[in-house]
LOLUM-918465 format. One record per atom (N, C-alpha, C): residue in three letters; atom name; x, y, z. Coordinates in nm, 4 decimals, m for minus. Example, Ala and Ser with C-alpha at 12.3 -4.5 7.8 and 13.67 -1.06 7.14 Angstrom:
% LOLUM-918465
REC  rest  atom        px        py        pz
REC   ALA     N    1.3190   m0.5690    0.7800
REC   ALA    CA    1.2300   m0.4500    0.7800
REC   ALA     C    1.3200   m0.3300    0.7800
REC   SER     N    1.2850   m0.2250    0.7080
REC   SER    CA    1.3670   m0.1060    0.7140
REC   SER     C    1.2900    0.0030    0.7870
This chain:
% LOLUM-918465
REC  rest  atom        px        py        pz
REC   UNK     N   m1.0164   m0.0963    1.4141
REC   UNK    CA   m0.8980   m0.1540    1.3546
REC   UNK     C   m0.8225   m0.2291    1.4610
REC   UNK     N   m0.7890   m0.3530    1.4329
REC   UNK    CA   m0.7315   m0.4419    1.5326
REC   UNK     C   m0.5843   m0.4711    1.5059
REC   UNK     N   m0.5059   m0.3676    1.4851
REC   UNK    CA   m0.3642   m0.3881    1.4622
REC   UNK     C   m0.2957   m0.4275    1.5916
REC   UNK     N   m0.3494   m0.3821    1.7037
REC   UNK    CA   m0.2876   m0.4096    1.8327
REC   UNK     C   m0.2798   m0.5591    1.8622
REC   UNK     N   m0.3654   m0.6404    1.7982
REC   UNK    CA   m0.3602   m0.7837    1.8255
REC   UNK     C   m0.2524   m0.8559    1.7442
REC   UNK     N   m0.1773   m0.7840    1.6638
REC   UNK    CA   m0.0669   m0.8437    1.5902
REC   UNK     C    0.0540   m0.8423    1.6822
REC   UNK     N    0.1112   m0.9585    1.7037
REC   UNK    CA    0.2253   m0.9737    1.7931
REC   UNK     C    0.3384   m0.8803    1.7511
REC   UNK     N    0.3857   m0.7998    1.8458
REC   UNK    CA    0.4907   m0.7023    1.8142
REC   UNK     C    0.6202   m0.7698    1.7721
REC   UNK     N    0.6421   m0.8955    1.8109
REC   UNK    CA    0.7627   m0.9648    1.7664
REC   UNK     C    0.7593   m0.9863    1.6154
REC   UNK     N    0.6381   m0.9845    1.5569
REC   UNK    CA    0.6244   m0.9982    1.4118
REC   UNK     C    0.6870   m0.8802    1.3384
REC   UNK     N    0.7012   m0.7662    1.4065
REC   UNK    CA    0.7550   m0.6473    1.3422
REC   UNK     C    0.8956   m0.6716    1.2896
REC   UNK     N    0.9661   m0.7675    1.3475
REC   UNK    CA    1.1029   m0.7955    1.3065
REC   UNK     C    1.1068   m0.8853    1.1836
REC   UNK     N    0.9920   m0.9385    1.1441
REC   UNK    CA    0.9851   m1.0278    1.0300
REC   UNK     C    0.9466   m0.9496    0.9056
REC   UNK     N    0.9943   m0.9962    0.7930
REC   UNK    CA    0.9686   m0.9230    0.6688
REC   UNK     C    0.8211   m0.9226    0.6296
REC   UNK     N    0.7434   m1.0168    0.6774
REC   UNK    CA    0.6025   m1.0220    0.6410
REC   UNK     C    0.5136   m0.9306    0.7232
REC   UNK     N    0.5697   m0.8605    0.8197
REC   UNK    CA    0.4882   m0.7757    0.9060
REC   UNK     C    0.4084   m0.6711    0.8279
REC   UNK     N    0.4669   m0.5995    0.7310
REC   UNK    CA    0.3862   m0.5020    0.6555
REC   UNK     C    0.2664   m0.5664    0.5854
REC   UNK     N    0.2844   m0.6873    0.5321
REC   UNK    CA    0.1728   m0.7569    0.4676
REC   UNK     C    0.0653   m0.7941    0.5693
REC   UNK     N    0.1074   m0.8368    0.6862
REC   UNK    CA    0.0129   m0.8761    0.7904
REC   UNK     C   m0.0705   m0.7561    0.8356
REC   UNK     N   m0.0065   m0.6409    0.8515
REC   UNK    CA   m0.0790   m0.5201    0.8906
REC   UNK     C   m0.1779   m0.4814    0.7807
REC   UNK     N   m0.1334   m0.4853    0.6552
REC   UNK    CA   m0.2220   m0.4507    0.5431
REC   UNK     C   m0.3427   m0.5436    0.5388
REC   UNK     N   m0.3209   m0.6728    0.5587
REC   UNK    CA   m0.4325   m0.7687    0.5568
REC   UNK     C   m0.5327   m0.7390    0.6683
REC   UNK     N   m0.4817   m0.7053    0.7856
REC   UNK    CA   m0.5689   m0.6730    0.8990
REC   UNK     C   m0.6541   m0.5506    0.8684
REC   UNK     N   m0.5929   m0.4479    0.8093
REC   UNK    CA   m0.6663   m0.3260    0.7750
REC   UNK     C   m0.7703   m0.3525    0.6666
REC   UNK     N   m0.7347   m0.4316    0.5647
REC   UNK    CA   m0.8300   m0.4659    0.4595
REC   UNK     C   m0.9482   m0.5435    0.5161
REC   UNK     N   m0.9197   m0.6399    0.6006
REC   UNK    CA   m1.0260   m0.7206    0.6616
REC   UNK     C   m1.1201   m0.6310    0.7413
REC   UNK     N   m1.0647   m0.5411    0.8194
REC   UNK    CA   m1.1450   m0.4488    0.9003
REC   UNK     C   m1.2289   m0.3571    0.8108
REC   UNK     N   m1.1660   m0.3021    0.7077
REC   UNK    CA   m1.2370   m0.2103    0.6171
REC   UNK     C   m1.3554   m0.2815    0.5501
REC   UNK     N   m1.3299   m0.3983    0.4902
REC   UNK    CA   m1.4360   m0.4653    0.4159
REC   UNK     C   m1.5418   m0.5264    0.5078
REC   UNK     N   m1.5079   m0.5553    0.6317
REC   UNK    CA   m1.6092   m0.6016    0.7274
REC   UNK     C   m1.7098   m0.4899    0.7544
REC   UNK     N   m1.6620   m0.3673    0.7520
REC   UNK    CA   m1.7487   m0.2525    0.7791
REC   UNK     C   m1.8020   m0.1869    0.6523
REC   UNK     N   m1.7449   m0.2224    0.5370
REC   UNK    CA   m1.7832   m0.1625    0.4089
REC   UNK     C   m1.7944   m0.2698    0.3004
REC   UNK     N   m1.8845   m0.3671    0.3189
REC   UNK    CA   m1.8957   m0.4720    0.2169
REC   UNK     C   m1.9588   m0.4164    0.0906
REC   UNK     N   m1.9472   m0.4851   m0.0205
REC   UNK    CA   m1.8755   m0.6103   m0.0395
REC   UNK     C   m1.7302   m0.5848   m0.0783
REC   UNK     N   m1.6498   m0.6905   m0.0756
REC   UNK    CA   m1.5122   m0.6831   m0.1232
REC   UNK     C   m1.5168   m0.6548   m0.2725
REC   UNK     N   m1.4350   m0.5607   m0.3178
REC   UNK    CA   m1.4332   m0.5265   m0.4601
REC   UNK     C   m1.2905   m0.5118   m0.5114
REC   UNK     N   m1.2773   m0.5341   m0.6396
REC   UNK    CA   m1.1533   m0.5035   m0.7113
REC   UNK     C   m1.1888   m0.4015   m0.8173
REC   UNK     N   m1.1047   m0.3064   m0.8439
REC   UNK    CA   m0.9810   m0.2819   m0.7708
REC   UNK     C   m1.0093   m0.2350   m0.6276
REC   UNK     N   m0.9117   m0.2590   m0.5419
REC   UNK    CA   m0.9231   m0.2166   m0.4022
REC   UNK     C   m0.9421   m0.0646   m0.4000
REC   UNK     N   m1.0432   m0.0152   m0.3285
REC   UNK    CA   m1.0690    0.1295   m0.3246
REC   UNK     C   m0.9743    0.2006   m0.2260
REC   UNK     N   m0.8502    0.2163   m0.2661
REC   UNK    CA   m0.7446    0.2628   m0.1743
REC   UNK     C   m0.7718    0.4026   m0.1182
REC   UNK     N   m0.8232    0.4929   m0.1997
REC   UNK    CA   m0.8502    0.6278   m0.1475
REC   UNK     C   m0.9614    0.6224   m0.0422
REC   UNK     N   m1.0643    0.5437   m0.0674
REC   UNK    CA   m1.1729    0.5291    0.0296
REC   UNK     C   m1.1237    0.4628    0.1574
REC   UNK     N   m1.0323    0.3676    0.1434
REC   UNK    CA   m0.9747    0.3028    0.2616
REC   UNK     C   m0.8931    0.4045    0.3409
REC   UNK     N   m0.8143    0.4849    0.2713
REC   UNK    CA   m0.7366    0.5889    0.3400
REC   UNK     C   m0.8305    0.6823    0.4159
REC   UNK     N   m0.9372    0.7241    0.3515
REC   UNK    CA   m1.0319    0.8153    0.4168
REC   UNK     C   m1.1024    0.7464    0.5339
REC   UNK     N   m1.1311    0.6175    0.5212
REC   UNK    CA   m1.1920    0.5411    0.6304
REC   UNK     C   m1.1024    0.5445    0.7541
REC   UNK     N   m0.9709    0.5379    0.7315
REC   UNK    CA   m0.8743    0.5420    0.8420
REC   UNK     C   m0.8286    0.6848    0.8732
REC   UNK     N   m0.9104    0.7810    0.8321
REC   UNK    CA   m0.8963    0.9224    0.8693
REC   UNK     C   m0.7772    0.9956    0.8067
REC   UNK     N   m0.7386    0.9519    0.6884
REC   UNK    CA   m0.6406    1.0271    0.6104
REC   UNK     C   m0.7173    1.1192    0.5165
REC   UNK     N   m0.6627    1.2348    0.4924
REC   UNK    CA   m0.7149    1.3229    0.3885
REC   UNK     C   m0.6174    1.3108    0.2710
REC   UNK     N   m0.6698    1.2845    0.1531
REC   UNK    CA   m0.5858    1.2626    0.0358
REC   UNK     C   m0.6060    1.3765   m0.0633
REC   UNK     N   m0.4948    1.4344   m0.1070
REC   UNK    CA   m0.4976    1.5472   m0.2003
REC   UNK     C   m0.3995    1.5227   m0.3139
REC   UNK     N   m0.4363    1.5701   m0.4321
REC   UNK    CA   m0.3413    1.5744   m0.5430
REC   UNK     C   m0.2715    1.7088   m0.5365
REC   UNK     N   m0.1396    1.7066   m0.5506
REC   UNK    CA   m0.0609    1.8288   m0.5368
REC   UNK     C    0.0161    1.8598   m0.6647
REC   UNK     N    0.0166    1.9867   m0.7006
REC   UNK    CA    0.0967    2.0334   m0.8134
REC   UNK     C    0.2315    2.0844   m0.7643
REC   UNK     N    0.2464    2.1016   m0.6341
REC   UNK    CA    0.3656    2.1649   m0.5775
REC   UNK     C    0.4824    2.0700   m0.5551
REC   UNK     N    0.4628    1.9402   m0.5735
REC   UNK    CA    0.5724    1.8458   m0.5534
REC   UNK     C    0.6628    1.8461   m0.6756
REC   UNK     N    0.7940    1.8271   m0.6527
REC   UNK    CA    0.8829    1.8198   m0.7685
REC   UNK     C    0.8594    1.6885   m0.8417
REC   UNK     N    0.9056    1.6809   m0.9648
REC   UNK    CA    0.8711    1.5671   m1.0512
REC   UNK     C    0.9237    1.4332   m0.9998
REC   UNK     N    1.0197    1.4345   m0.9082
REC   UNK    CA    1.0743    1.3099   m0.8551
REC   UNK     C    1.0063    1.2673   m0.7248
REC   UNK     N    0.9235    1.3536   m0.6702
REC   UNK    CA    0.8554    1.3233   m0.5448
REC   UNK     C    0.7140    1.2750   m0.5755
REC   UNK     N    0.6883    1.1485   m0.5466
REC   UNK    CA    0.5586    1.0882   m0.5788
REC   UNK     C    0.4516    1.1236   m0.4765
REC   UNK     N    0.4925    1.1381   m0.3513
REC   UNK    CA    0.3945    1.1685   m0.2480
REC   UNK     C    0.4582    1.2130   m0.1195
REC   UNK     N    0.3724    1.2542   m0.0283
REC   UNK    CA    0.4178    1.3023    0.1013
REC   UNK     C    0.3072    1.2772    0.2035
REC   UNK     N    0.3481    1.2467    0.3251
REC   UNK    CA    0.2531    1.2311    0.4360
REC   UNK     C    0.2878    1.3357    0.5401
REC   UNK     N    0.1883    1.4091    0.5838
REC   UNK    CA    0.2067    1.5126    0.6855
REC   UNK     C    0.1062    1.4870    0.7958
REC   UNK     N    0.1528    1.4964    0.9183
REC   UNK    CA    0.0624    1.4783    1.0311
REC   UNK     C    0.0609    1.6061    1.1135
REC   UNK     N   m0.0573    1.6559    1.1364
REC   UNK    CA   m0.0759    1.7721    1.2227
REC   UNK     C   m0.1366    1.7195    1.3525
REC   UNK     N   m0.0517    1.6992    1.4528
REC   UNK    CA   m0.0989    1.6383    1.5768
REC   UNK     C   m0.1917    1.7302    1.6547
REC   UNK     N   m0.1710    1.8598    1.6442
REC   UNK    CA   m0.2585    1.9543    1.7150
REC   UNK     C   m0.4027    1.9445    1.6658
REC   UNK     N   m0.4188    1.9375    1.5352
REC   UNK    CA   m0.5526    1.9291    1.4759
REC   UNK     C   m0.5970    1.7841    1.4531
REC   UNK     N   m0.5107    1.6901    1.4891
REC   UNK    CA   m0.5396    1.5471    1.4695
REC   UNK     C   m0.5766    1.5172    1.3245
REC   UNK     N   m0.4918    1.5652    1.2333
REC   UNK    CA   m0.5135    1.5437    1.0908
REC   UNK     C   m0.3939    1.4701    1.0323
REC   UNK     N   m0.4221    1.3738    0.9436
REC   UNK    CA   m0.3189    1.3023    0.8695
REC   UNK     C   m0.3468    1.3283    0.7218
REC   UNK     N   m0.2504    1.3864    0.6550
REC   UNK    CA   m0.2675    1.4253    0.5158
REC   UNK     C   m0.1726    1.3455    0.4270
REC   UNK     N   m0.2235    1.3008    0.3147
REC   UNK    CA   m0.1409    1.2372    0.2120
REC   UNK     C   m0.1544    1.3210    0.0867
REC   UNK     N   m0.0413    1.3662    0.0360
REC   UNK    CA   m0.0393    1.4385   m0.0900
REC   UNK     C    0.0254    1.3520   m0.1960
REC   UNK     N   m0.0406    1.3400   m0.3115
REC   UNK    CA    0.0164    1.2642   m0.4226
REC   UNK     C    0.0426    1.3602   m0.5379
REC   UNK     N    0.1519    1.3370   m0.6057
REC   UNK    CA    0.1919    1.4223   m0.7162
REC   UNK     C    0.0933    1.4055   m0.8319
REC   UNK     N    0.0334    1.5163   m0.8730
REC   UNK    CA   m0.0696    1.5109   m0.9767
REC   UNK     C   m0.0176    1.4699   m1.1138
REC   UNK     N    0.1135    1.4741   m1.1355
REC   UNK    CA    0.1668    1.4423   m1.2687
REC   UNK     C    0.1763    1.2923   m1.2954
REC   UNK     N    0.1605    1.2114   m1.1921
REC   UNK    CA    0.1762    1.0669   m1.2092
REC   UNK     C    0.0452    0.9996   m1.2500
REC   UNK     N    0.0585    0.8760   m1.2979
REC   UNK    CA   m0.0572    0.7983   m1.3443
REC   UNK     C   m0.1466    0.7594   m1.2264
REC   UNK     N   m0.2677    0.7184   m1.2584
REC   UNK    CA   m0.3628    0.6721   m1.1567
REC   UNK     C   m0.3038    0.5551   m1.0784
REC   UNK     N   m0.2407    0.4608   m1.1492
REC   UNK    CA   m0.1844    0.3455   m1.0802
REC   UNK     C   m0.0738    0.3878   m0.9838
REC   UNK     N    0.0070    0.4839   m1.0250
REC   UNK    CA    0.1142    0.5319   m0.9388
REC   UNK     C    0.0575    0.6059   m0.8176
REC   UNK     N   m0.0451    0.6858   m0.8378
REC   UNK    CA   m0.1079    0.7582   m0.7266
REC   UNK     C   m0.1668    0.6600   m0.6264
REC   UNK     N   m0.2292    0.5540   m0.6766
REC   UNK    CA   m0.2878    0.4529   m0.5878
REC   UNK     C   m0.1789    0.3860   m0.5042
REC   UNK     N   m0.0685    0.3512   m0.5685
REC   UNK    CA    0.0408    0.2875   m0.4951
REC   UNK     C    0.0993    0.3835   m0.3921
REC   UNK     N    0.1101    0.5100   m0.4294
REC   UNK    CA    0.1651    0.6108   m0.3383
REC   UNK     C    0.0767    0.6290   m0.2155
REC   UNK     N   m0.0537    0.6291   m0.2334
REC   UNK    CA   m0.1447    0.6400   m0.1180
REC   UNK     C   m0.1193    0.5233   m0.0224
REC   UNK     N   m0.1115    0.4034   m0.0771
REC   UNK    CA   m0.0837    0.2864    0.0062
REC   UNK     C    0.0516    0.2948    0.0740
REC   UNK     N    0.1515    0.3416    0.0009
REC   UNK    CA    0.2874    0.3557    0.0542
REC   UNK     C    0.2879    0.4516    0.1735
REC   UNK     N    0.2256    0.5666    0.1567
REC   UNK    CA    0.2241    0.6663    0.2655
REC   UNK     C    0.1430    0.6166    0.3850
REC   UNK     N    0.0338    0.5450    0.3601
REC   UNK    CA   m0.0404    0.4824    0.4698
REC   UNK     C    0.0491    0.3821    0.5420
REC   UNK     N    0.1282    0.3087    0.4654
REC   UNK    CA    0.2184    0.2102    0.5237
REC   UNK     C    0.3144    0.2733    0.6229
REC   UNK     N    0.3731    0.3860    0.5859
REC   UNK    CA    0.4635    0.4541    0.6797
REC   UNK     C    0.3912    0.4818    0.8114
REC   UNK     N    0.2675    0.5257    0.8036
REC   UNK    CA    0.1916    0.5596    0.9236
REC   UNK     C    0.1594    0.4351    1.0063
REC   UNK     N    0.0987    0.3348    0.9440
REC   UNK    CA    0.0562    0.2164    1.0172
REC   UNK     C    0.1720    0.1311    1.0665
REC   UNK     N    0.2869    0.1432    1.0033
REC   UNK    CA    0.4039    0.0677    1.0468
REC   UNK     C    0.4855    0.1444    1.1499
REC   UNK     N    0.4419    0.2665    1.1813
REC   UNK    CA    0.5070    0.3447    1.2861
REC   UNK     C    0.6440    0.3987    1.2496
REC   UNK     N    0.6655    0.4261    1.1222
REC   UNK    CA    0.7943    0.4786    1.0797
REC   UNK     C    0.8113    0.6238    1.1235
REC   UNK     N    0.9308    0.6601    1.1706
REC   UNK    CA    0.9565    0.8004    1.2055
REC   UNK     C    0.9745    0.8842    1.0793
REC   UNK     N    0.9678    1.0167    1.0917
REC   UNK    CA    0.9929    1.1030    0.9753
REC   UNK     C    1.1328    1.0774    0.9176
REC   UNK     N    1.1448    1.0922    0.7851
REC   UNK    CA    1.2746    1.0689    0.7192
REC   UNK     C    1.3849    1.1544    0.7784
REC   UNK     N    1.3506    1.2745    0.8247
REC   UNK    CA    1.4518    1.3645    0.8804
REC   UNK     C    1.5182    1.3071    1.0061
REC   UNK     N    1.4564    1.2066    1.0659
REC   UNK    CA    1.5112    1.1438    1.1864
REC   UNK     C    1.5786    1.0105    1.1569
REC   UNK     N    1.5935    0.9772    1.0287
REC   UNK    CA    1.6440    0.8453    0.9902
REC   UNK     C    1.7757    0.8533    0.9153
REC   UNK     N    1.8527    0.7452    0.9264
REC   UNK    CA    1.9732    0.7306    0.8448
REC   UNK     C    1.9301    0.6894    0.7043
REC   UNK     N    2.0233    0.6945    0.6106
REC   UNK    CA    1.9915    0.6525    0.4739
REC   UNK     C    1.9494    0.5056    0.4697
REC   UNK     N    2.0143    0.4226    0.5502
REC   UNK    CA    1.9801    0.2802    0.5551
REC   UNK     C    1.8394    0.2609    0.6108
REC   UNK     N    1.8041    0.3344    0.7155
REC   UNK    CA    1.6692    0.3248    0.7717
REC   UNK     C    1.5643    0.3707    0.6705
REC   UNK     N    1.5936    0.4770    0.5982
REC   UNK    CA    1.5012    0.5263    0.4960
REC   UNK     C    1.4776    0.4175    0.3912
REC   UNK     N    1.5849    0.3523    0.3492
REC   UNK    CA    1.5728    0.2442    0.2499
REC   UNK     C    1.4855    0.1308    0.3044
REC   UNK     N    1.5104    0.0907    0.4277
REC   UNK    CA    1.4332   m0.0181    0.4895
REC   UNK     C    1.2872    0.0223    0.5045
REC   UNK     N    1.2615    0.1419    0.5563
REC   UNK    CA    1.1242    0.1869    0.5781
REC   UNK     C    1.0484    0.2014    0.4464
REC   UNK     N    1.1157    0.2501    0.3423
REC   UNK    CA    1.0497    0.2607    0.2118
REC   UNK     C    1.0178    0.1234    0.1542
REC   UNK     N    1.1059    0.0272    0.1751
REC   UNK    CA    1.0805   m0.1091    0.1298
REC   UNK     C    0.9597   m0.1680    0.2032
REC   UNK     N    0.9516   m0.1450    0.3337
REC   UNK    CA    0.8371   m0.1937    0.4111
REC   UNK     C    0.7069   m0.1265    0.3660
REC   UNK     N    0.7132    0.0041    0.3404
REC   UNK    CA    0.5937    0.0767    0.2951
REC   UNK     C    0.5501    0.0270    0.1578
REC   UNK     N    0.6455   m0.0073    0.0713
REC   UNK    CA    0.6121   m0.0647   m0.0600
REC   UNK     C    0.5456   m0.2012   m0.0434
REC   UNK     N    0.5980   m0.2819    0.0474
REC   UNK    CA    0.5406   m0.4146    0.0735
REC   UNK     C    0.3974   m0.4005    0.1251
REC   UNK     N    0.3762   m0.3051    0.2140
REC   UNK    CA    0.2432   m0.2771    0.2681
REC   UNK     C    0.1483   m0.2368    0.1550
REC   UNK     N    0.1913   m0.1423    0.0721
REC   UNK    CA    0.1076   m0.0926   m0.0365
REC   UNK     C    0.0744   m0.2028   m0.1364
REC   UNK     N    0.1723   m0.2839   m0.1703
REC   UNK    CA    0.1492   m0.3930   m0.2654
REC   UNK     C    0.0451   m0.4908   m0.2107
REC   UNK     N    0.0500   m0.5173   m0.0802
REC   UNK    CA   m0.0480   m0.6093   m0.0214
REC   UNK     C   m0.1860   m0.5450   m0.0152
REC   UNK     N   m0.1905   m0.4151    0.0131
REC   UNK    CA   m0.3198   m0.3457    0.0153
REC   UNK     C   m0.3861   m0.3516   m0.1220
REC   UNK     N   m0.3101   m0.3268   m0.2267
REC   UNK    CA   m0.3644   m0.3184   m0.3614
REC   UNK     C   m0.3805   m0.4552   m0.4295
REC   UNK     N   m0.2960   m0.5501   m0.3911
REC   UNK    CA   m0.2967   m0.6833   m0.4531
REC   UNK     C   m0.2893   m0.7883   m0.3429
REC   UNK     N   m0.3965   m0.8065   m0.2662
REC   UNK    CA   m0.3922   m0.9050   m0.1572
REC   UNK     C   m0.3490   m1.0414   m0.2101
REC   UNK     N   m0.2517   m1.1010   m0.1436
REC   UNK    CA   m0.1863   m1.2213   m0.1934
REC   UNK     C   m0.2834   m1.3346   m0.2256
REC   UNK     N   m0.3784   m1.3628   m0.1386
REC   UNK    CA   m0.4691   m1.4750   m0.1648
REC   UNK     C   m0.5553   m1.4503   m0.2885
REC   UNK     N   m0.6027   m1.3274   m0.3050
REC   UNK    CA   m0.6837   m1.2922   m0.4224
REC   UNK     C   m0.5955   m1.2931   m0.5485
REC   UNK     N   m0.4747   m1.2394   m0.5355
REC   UNK    CA   m0.3830   m1.2357   m0.6488
REC   UNK     C   m0.3528   m1.3764   m0.6997
REC   UNK     N   m0.3255   m1.4684   m0.6097
REC   UNK    CA   m0.2981   m1.6066   m0.6510
REC   UNK     C   m0.4151   m1.6637   m0.7309
REC   UNK     N   m0.5346   m1.6415   m0.6817
REC   UNK    CA   m0.6541   m1.6917   m0.7505
REC   UNK     C   m0.6659   m1.6314   m0.8898
REC   UNK     N   m0.6475   m1.5001   m0.8988
REC   UNK    CA   m0.6622   m1.4326   m1.0283
REC   UNK     C   m0.5525   m1.4729   m1.1262
REC   UNK     N   m0.4316   m1.4948   m1.0774
REC   UNK    CA   m0.3242   m1.5401   m1.1662
REC   UNK     C   m0.3605   m1.6768   m1.2251
REC   UNK     N   m0.4098   m1.7670   m1.1407
REC   UNK    CA   m0.4476   m1.9011   m1.1878
REC   UNK     C   m0.5624   m1.8946   m1.2878
REC   UNK     N   m0.6583   m1.8025   m1.2654
REC   UNK    CA   m0.7745   m1.7904   m1.3539
REC   UNK     C   m0.7404   m1.7216   m1.4854
REC   UNK     N   m0.6665   m1.6114   m1.4786
REC   UNK    CA   m0.6489   m1.5231   m1.5939
REC   UNK     C   m0.5187   m1.5484   m1.6697
REC   UNK     N   m0.4094   m1.5647   m1.5985
REC   UNK    CA   m0.2760   m1.5943   m1.6559
REC   UNK     C   m0.2263   m1.4915   m1.7573
REC   UNK     N   m0.2753   m1.3702   m1.7486
REC   UNK    CA   m0.2338   m1.2634   m1.8396
REC   UNK     C   m0.2018   m1.1405   m1.7538
REC   UNK     N   m0.0743   m1.1042   m1.7482
REC   UNK    CA   m0.0290   m0.9970   m1.6602
REC   UNK     C   m0.0976   m0.8644   m1.6919
REC   UNK     N   m0.1141   m0.8313   m1.8175
REC   UNK    CA   m0.1814   m0.7058   m1.8545
REC   UNK     C   m0.3239   m0.7008   m1.7997
REC   UNK     N   m0.3979   m0.8100   m1.8168
REC   UNK    CA   m0.5366   m0.8151   m1.7690
REC   UNK     C   m0.5435   m0.8126   m1.6159
REC   UNK     N   m0.4515   m0.8816   m1.5524
REC   UNK    CA   m0.4493   m0.8840   m1.4051
REC   UNK     C   m0.4163   m0.7450   m1.3504
REC   UNK     N   m0.3192   m0.6778   m1.4118
REC   UNK    CA   m0.2826   m0.5421   m1.3684
REC   UNK     C   m0.4031   m0.4487   m1.3820
REC   UNK     N   m0.4789   m0.4607   m1.4914
REC   UNK    CA   m0.5986   m0.3773   m1.5100
REC   UNK     C   m0.7050   m0.4093   m1.4054
REC   UNK     N   m0.7222   m0.5371   m1.3743
REC   UNK    CA   m0.8208   m0.5789   m1.2751
REC   UNK     C   m0.7912   m0.5173   m1.1374
REC   UNK     N   m0.6628   m0.5176   m1.0992
REC   UNK    CA   m0.6220   m0.4631   m0.9702
REC   UNK     C   m0.5939   m0.3125   m0.9770
REC   UNK     N   m0.5952   m0.2557   m1.0964
REC   UNK    CA   m0.5627   m0.1151   m1.1226
REC   UNK     C   m0.4266   m0.0779   m1.0629
REC   UNK     N   m0.3278   m0.1590   m1.1026
REC   UNK    CA   m0.1884   m0.1364   m1.0636
REC   UNK     C   m0.1050   m0.1376   m1.1907
REC   UNK     N    0.0164   m0.0889   m1.1802
REC   UNK    CA    0.1052   m0.0936   m1.2961
REC   UNK     C    0.1534   m0.2370   m1.3166
REC   UNK     N    0.1874   m0.2675   m1.4401
REC   UNK    CA    0.2437   m0.4003   m1.4674
REC   UNK     C    0.3737   m0.4178   m1.3894
REC   UNK     N    0.4491   m0.3106   m1.3746
REC   UNK    CA    0.5745   m0.3171   m1.2989
REC   UNK     C    0.5484   m0.3578   m1.1540
REC   UNK     N    0.4505   m0.2949   m1.0894
REC   UNK    CA    0.4181   m0.3295   m0.9502
REC   UNK     C    0.3719   m0.4748   m0.9409
REC   UNK     N    0.2930   m0.5184   m1.0384
REC   UNK    CA    0.2453   m0.6564   m1.0392
REC   UNK     C    0.3612   m0.7535   m1.0551
REC   UNK     N    0.4530   m0.7265   m1.1482
REC   UNK    CA    0.5680   m0.8148   m1.1680
REC   UNK     C    0.6539   m0.8224   m1.0420
REC   UNK     N    0.6714   m0.7095   m0.9743
REC   UNK    CA    0.7505   m0.7092   m0.8498
REC   UNK     C    0.6831   m0.7972   m0.7450
REC   UNK     N    0.5516   m0.7848   m0.7318
REC   UNK    CA    0.4771   m0.8674   m0.6356
REC   UNK     C    0.4878   m1.0153   m0.6735
REC   UNK     N    0.4724   m1.0467   m0.8003
REC   UNK    CA    0.4841   m1.1848   m0.8469
REC   UNK     C    0.6230   m1.2409   m0.8136
REC   UNK     N    0.7252   m1.1621   m0.8412
REC   UNK    CA    0.8631   m1.2053   m0.8142
REC   UNK     C    0.8868   m1.2215   m0.6649
REC   UNK     N    0.8508   m1.1209   m0.5864
REC   UNK    CA    0.8762   m1.1237   m0.4424
REC   UNK     C    0.7997   m1.2343   m0.3693
REC   UNK     N    0.6841   m1.2698   m0.4211
REC   UNK    CA    0.6013   m1.3729   m0.3579
REC   UNK     C    0.6178   m1.5099   m0.4252
REC   UNK     N    0.7135   m1.5195   m0.5171
REC   UNK    CA    0.7457   m1.6466   m0.5841
REC   UNK     C    0.6220   m1.7072   m0.6518
REC   UNK     N    0.5537   m1.6257   m0.7315
REC   UNK    CA    0.4308   m1.6687   m0.7974
REC   UNK     C    0.4464   m1.6929   m0.9471
REC   UNK     N    0.5665   m1.6795   m0.9969
REC   UNK    CA    0.5893   m1.6927   m1.1404
REC   UNK     C    0.5383   m1.8268   m1.1943
REC   UNK     N    0.5524   m1.9320   m1.1157
REC   UNK    CA    0.5085   m2.0649   m1.1607
REC   UNK     C    0.3571   m2.0707   m1.1843
REC   UNK     N    0.2804   m1.9799   m1.1239
REC   UNK    CA    0.1361   m1.9803   m1.1426
REC   UNK     C    0.0939   m1.9270   m1.2794
REC   UNK     N    0.1834   m1.8558   m1.3449
REC   UNK    CA    0.1531   m1.8008   m1.4773
REC   UNK     C    0.1686   m1.9037   m1.5888
REC   UNK     N    0.2360   m2.0128   m1.5609
REC   UNK    CA    0.2607   m2.1108   m1.6689
REC   UNK     C    0.1551   m2.2188   m1.6733
């Protein structure tokens, strides 16, 4: 994984989470061809040495959790079993984002930092699941949000947010 070659000054830019996600996707698919949709997020997490578990112990408002055991060199992602497949997929990407973006534990952050870090992790996850270049192509080809969401195996809500944030609405018309 070649994240180290991404200029650290980029970290101050809003596109940094997307850039990191693209680098990880490129590395994963170079070693695990062919490129496929939907993006195999759990397999990608496991490739980068995360262990992913569905948990019944999380409260209904907690979608996921990332735990790192530095002594055993283990990184664990737990996703709440009550949520949909699309939500679990996004949560895996979100928790990976916190790790790859170097976010500290929430217990060490202010409320404002938590908000910023969660936004960055969402941006990372959205790029992992809906790579911008592929998404643009599929929007132009398909032009149906329901079908595109199914193709990427994401929620329509996540797709609409990505479309809005990346100014892609004009591609649907």
